N, C-alpha and C positions, 0 to 999 in steps of 0.2 A: 504494500500500500504506500502511496506517496506520502511524503512528509506533510503535516498540516500546513495550511496556508492561511494567513491572517490578513484581513483587510479592515480598515476603519471606515465606518459608515455613520455620518452624523444623523441623529434622529430628532434634532430639535429639542433637546431636553435642557433642563435648568442647569446652570453653572457649567455650561459647555460639555455636559455629559454626552458621550458618543457611544454608539454600539459598535463592538468589534466582533465579527463573526469568524470563528475558527472552524475549518472543515477538517474533521477527524472522525474518530470512531466513538460510538456510545452503545450502551446496552439497555435492553428492556426485555421483559419476559413474555413469551407467547404461549397460547393454549396448546397448540400443536406445532410440530416441526414441518413447515411447508417445504416443498421440494423446489420452489422458486420464489423469488422475491417480487416478481413482476406482477402488477395488477392488470386486470383486463378492463376494457371499456366497451360500451355498446356501440359507440360510433367510430372509435379509432383504437385499434389494439396496440398496446405498448409492447415493444419487443421484450422478451423475457431475458433478464440477465442470468448468466450461468451461476448456479449455486456454488459459492466458494467453499473451500475446505479449511481445516486447521483452526476452527474457532475454539477458544478456550472455554472451559466450563463457566457457569454463572458465578461460581465462587472465586474465580480468578480475579485478583485486583486489576482494575483497568490500567493502572500505572505500570503493572508488571507485564501484562500481555494484552495488547489491544486486539479485539476480535477482527477476523478477516472482514473485508468490507467491499461493497460494490460502489463504484463511482457512477452516479446518475447524471447524465448530461442534461444541463438546462436547455440546450438547443434541442435535444430530443423531446423534452417536456413541451417546449414551444411547438415542435412539429406535430406531436400527437395530441396536444391539448389536454394534458394531464399533469398538473403541477402539484407539488407538495406545498403546504402552507409555508410561506416564507421564501419560496423559490424566487419570487420577484425581488425580494429584499436582497437575497444572496447575489442575484445577477447585477443588481444596482451597485453592490459592493465590489463588483469586478470579478466575481468568481464564475467559472464555467461549469462547475459540477457541484452536486451535493452528494452525500454519502449515505448509504443504507448498510447497516451491519448484517452479516450473514446469519441464517438460522443455526442454532446449536441444538441438535437433536438430543444430545446427552442431557442438556439442561431443560428439556421440554420446549425448546424453540426460542431463540433470541432473535427478535426482529424489530428494528427501530430506525427511523430516519435519524441521521446524526448531522445536524448543522450545529456542531457542539460548541459550547463555550469553553473557555479555558478551565482547567481543573481547579484553579484557585477560586474562580468565580462560582462554579457549581458547588464546590466544597463549602462555600459560605451560605448557600441558599438551602431551602427556599426562603423567600421573604417571610419574616416571622409574623405569626398571628393571623395568617391567611389560610383559607381552605385550598388544598392542593388539587390539581386536576391536570389533564393533558388533552392534546388534540392529535388525531390520527387520520389516515387515509388508506387507500388501497396499497400504498407502499409499506404499510404495516399489516400484512394479510392475516396474521395469526397472533392476536393480542390476548394475553392472559389477564382478563379483567378482574378475576378473583385475586390474583397476586397483586395487581395494581391497587386494589382496594386495601389489601393488607399492608401495602407500602405507603398508604396514606391518601390515595386518590379518593375524591368524593364526587368528581364530575368529569365528563369527557365531551368534547366536540368531535364529530365524525364527518368527514367529507362525503357529501352526497353527489353533487354535480359540479360541472365547470361550464360556464357560459350556457350555451344551448346545444352542445355537441358531445358532452362526455357525462357518463353516469358511472359512478364507482360500483364495481362488482361486489365489493365487500360491505357496502354501506348498510344494507338491510340487516345482515347478520350482526355486524358490529353495533349498530344502533339498538337492536333488540337485546343483545347480550349485555350491553352496558346497563340497561335497566334491570335485567335479571340479577346482575351482580351488585345491585343496590347503589348504582351511580346515577346522579342526575346527568341527563345527556341531552344534546341538541345536535342538529344537522347543520352543516355549513356549505356555502356555495363559493367557489373560487370565481371571482368576477372576470369577465372578458367584455368590457364596455364597448370595444370596437366591433364586437361580433353581433350583438343584438341589444335591444332596448332593455332598460331595467325591468319593465313589466314582463317582457318575454323571458328574461332570465329567472325571475321569481316564479313565473308560471311553469317553466321547465323543471324547476326544483320540485314543486308540488306534484307535477305530473309524473315524475320519475322517482318516486319513493320518499322524497322530502316531505316531512310532516311535522305537525305540532299537536300534542295531546293535552287536554285539560285534565291532567292526572296528578299534578303537583310534583312530577318528577322530570318534566320536560323543560329545557331551556329554550329561549326564543331562537328562531333561525338566525344564523350568523352570515353576514356578508364579508367575505375575505377580499379586500380590495387593496392592492399594492402595485408596485411599479410594473408597467408594461414591458414587454420585450424590446430589444433594440429596434426591431422592425415596426412595432406598434408605437413606440415612444413612451416616455415615462407616464404620461397622462392619456395614453391611447388616442392621441390626436384630437382631444377635446379641449375646448376652452374652459375656463373656470365655471362659467354659467352653464355650459353644456354638461359638465361633470356633476355639478350640484343637481341639475335636473335629472340626470341619469340615476343618481343615488335616491332622490326623492321618488322617482318612478318605481324603483325596486321596493323601497320602504313602504310606500303607500299601497302597493299591490299586496305585500305581505300583511299589512295591517287590515286591509279589507277582507282578507281570507281568514285570519285567525284572531284579529283584534289584539295583537301584540306587535309592537315595533321590533324589527330585527336589530340585533347587535351589529356593530361595525368593527371589523378587525383592520387596523392600519397602523402606520407610523405617523408621528407628528410631522416629520419631514414631508412625507407624501401628502398629508392633509394640507400643509401649507402650499406646497408646489401646485397641487392639482385642483383644490377647491378655493384657493386664496384664503385659507384658514377660516372656512365658513363657520358661522355660529348658528346655523339653521337646523342642526340635528341633535338638539339636546334631549329629545325623547328616545333616541336610539342609544342603548347601553354601549359604552366604549370598551373594546377589547384591544388594548394597546400593546404593541410589540416593541420591546427594547431589550437587548442583551449583547454581551454579558453585562452584569449589573455591578456597578460600583457602590451604589447606595441602595441597600435592600429595603429601605423604608418607603421609597417612592420611585415610580418610573419617570419622574421629572415633569417638564412642561407638557401640557396636553393641548390638543386642538381647541379652538375657541368655542366649539359647540359644547364642551364639557368642563364642568368644574370638578368632576371626580371620575375616576375610571371604575369599571365594574370587573373586568378581567384583565390580567396582565400576563403576557407571554414573556417570561423572564429568562428562559433558557431553551435551547433547542435539543438538548439531550440530558439525561439524568436517570434517576431510579425508576421513572415512569415511562411508559411507551411514548414514542413521538416527542413532540414539543412539551416543555414543562410550563404549566400555567398555574395561576392562583386566582381565586375569587377574593374581592377586596375585604370581606368581613368574615364572620364565623358561620358555622353550619346552620344556625337558626335563621340567619338572614338569607343564606343561600336557599333554604327551604321556602322562605317567604317570596323570594325573587322568582323561583320556579313556579310558585302557585299563583302568581299574578295573572289576571285575565284581561287587564287593560294596560 
């Protein structure tokens, strides 16, 4: 495996806090040991990476022996229309690949996206006093939700669709199993604003497995909107006004369907660049992305729509599958948040 590469990406945080993304290996536990790490799509099949060998057991310290890993090309994600959460952030940081660790059959299957932070940063986390969770996609095909719960997770966001051309083959199973394992869970959409309208994107989500249940265990749908590819442009060729209208179109369509406003995943930097730091989305819960973390008490300055964050993606690998997230308050408040109907 190649040596880790570090880039500095400013995310518009207070006191000049910047995000540094290190691409290396990370571990998470899976329910079964899949024979391939490649997800499938209904519209565009993603080529299957070969299953690597020589993965250490789950008990092996990461510092002593990093697991074998697959390099996932961001260009291939662009071509097939199947991106991991944070892939646009990685590309904006100047990286060409993200990394997925190989399954470890002896340990019951290790499978996780690893846009990993430095060991020093992850060793200091998670942010104290917060409810832990994670986000996953078809790039984590076999997640051990029970083990994740035992490791402290209480919620999970699962990728359902991307734009209006990709449906995750693992979404329904992951979404259902998360609830079975007593996790609060929600589905997310990877936005492609240059592909279709916000309303069409929301309707595609609902028409292809995306859902919301008034069961007290379901989080609002999440719009993952980040930097476009080089061909699309950072803001997908849209003006500030056009981007604000696109997000409103998506948000209003979701609200009309379920009477809950979708959460928005983004960076403060992208929000400033592509919406002119809009203050028009205060009803949408904020899922802010910034890592690695220097100050574990706050993710720093937020976009003008928000006086507080709801979820924080503070690392991209760790003890939980996929990206490492937290909810801003304790489990009582998370329960109330999930139970909201307006």
